[in-house]
C-alpha positions in Angstrom: 51.5 -65.6 19.5 49.7 -64.6 22.6 49.0 -66.8 25.7 45.5 -67.8 24.6 46.7 -69.0 21.2 49.5 -71.0 22.7 47.2 -72.6 25.2 44.7 -73.5 22.5 47.4 -75.1 20.4 48.5 -77.1 23.4 44.9 -78.3 23.9 44.9 -76.7 27.4 42.5 -74.3 29.1 44.7 -73.2 32.0 43.9 -73.3 35.7 41.7 -70.2 35.8 39.5 -71.5 33.0 39.3 -75.0 34.6 38.2 -73.4 37.9 35.6 -71.4 36.1 34.3 -74.5 34.3 33.9 -76.2 37.7 32.1 -73.2 39.2 29.8 -72.6 36.1 28.7 -76.0 34.7 26.7 -74.2 32.0 30.1 -73.1 30.5 30.9 -76.8 29.9 27.5 -77.3 28.3 28.2 -74.4 26.0 31.5 -75.9 25.0 29.9 -79.3 24.3 27.3 -77.7 22.1 29.9 -75.8 20.2 31.8 -79.1 19.7 28.7 -81.0 18.7 27.8 -78.3 16.2 31.3 -78.5 14.7 31.3 -74.7 14.4 33.9 -73.2 12.0 36.4 -70.5 12.8 34.2 -67.7 11.6 31.3 -68.7 13.9 33.7 -69.2 16.8 35.1 -65.7 16.2 31.6 -64.3 16.4 31.0 -66.1 19.7 34.4 -64.8 21.0 33.4 -61.2 20.1 30.1 -61.6 21.9 31.9 -63.0 25.0 34.4 -60.1 24.9 31.6 -57.6 24.6 29.8 -59.1 27.6 33.0 -59.0 29.6 33.5 -55.3 28.7 29.9 -54.5 29.8 30.5 -56.2 33.1 33.7 -54.2 33.7 32.0 -50.9 33.1 31.0 -49.0 36.3 
């Protein structure tokens, strides 16, 4: 298992994610909406792919 999977199973976000949530309150809103919608694994995987794509775009020079 990788770090992200282990943290998820433990129900933890990690310090970096917690700091990010404090700096970006909209991230907390997004998480609450996801939780309220009771999204399934397939939908969550799509959101994760989108987030990873956005991160790659920001990393490009």
